[in-house]
N, C-alpha and C positions, 0 to 999 in steps of 0.2 A: 746114575741119573735115569729117572723114569721117562717114558716116551713123551708125556705131556711137557716136561721141562725141556726136552730136546726141541719139540715143536715151537714152544714159546721163545726159546733162544733163537731159533731160525727166523721167526717173525721179527724179533727185536733186531737181529742183524739186517734183515731186509729193510726195515724202516730206517736204520742207520745208513744203509747204502742209498736209499732214496733221498734222505736228507743231504747226503754228500753230492748227489746228482743235482739237486735243487741249488745248493750253494755254488757249485761249479757253473751252473747255468747263469745265475745272477752275476757271478764274477766275470764271466765271458761277456755279459751284457754291459759291463762297466760299473756295476755297483761296488762300492768300496767294502772291503772286508769288515771294517769297524761298524758299518751300518748293518751288515748281516749278523754280526755278533749281537747287536742290540735286538735283532729280530729272531734270534735263535729259538727261544721258547715257542713263539708263534709259528715259526716254520716247522718245528718238530710236531706241534699240535696239528697243523694243517696236513702234513704228510701222513701222520698217524690216522687222522680221521678219514682221509681219502683212501688209505690202504685197508683200514679195518672198519667195515661197515656191515650192517644187516646181519645175515645169518653167520658170516665169518666172525663177527663180534661175539655172537652168542657162543660159537664154538670155542673161541679163545677164553671166554669167561669160564666155560666148563673145564677147559684144560687147566686154567689157573686153580680152579677149585680142586681138581684132581692132584695137582702138584703140591697143594698145601693140606691135603686131607689128613695126613699123619699128624701134622702139627695141630690141626683142629681137634683130632681125637685126643691127643696128649693134653691139650688145654681143657677139654671137657672133663677128663679124668681128674685133673688138678682142681677144677672147679667143684666137682662132686666131693 
């Protein structure tokens, strides 16, 4: 696994942990789990947008590009 993939996996795990924290917070506040399930996509989007913003977002996009670089080269060869 290349370094970019390791970093991206770490960010993905961090966002997952932050989502878990938000869910636990809402559960402790008395919100029913079924309501949270209905809000799951919105909560994940909010946690992700609050975590990944600005220059960090640009860095992650560059790392994504690095992690798929070989696939991109292979696709270009097939296209030619």
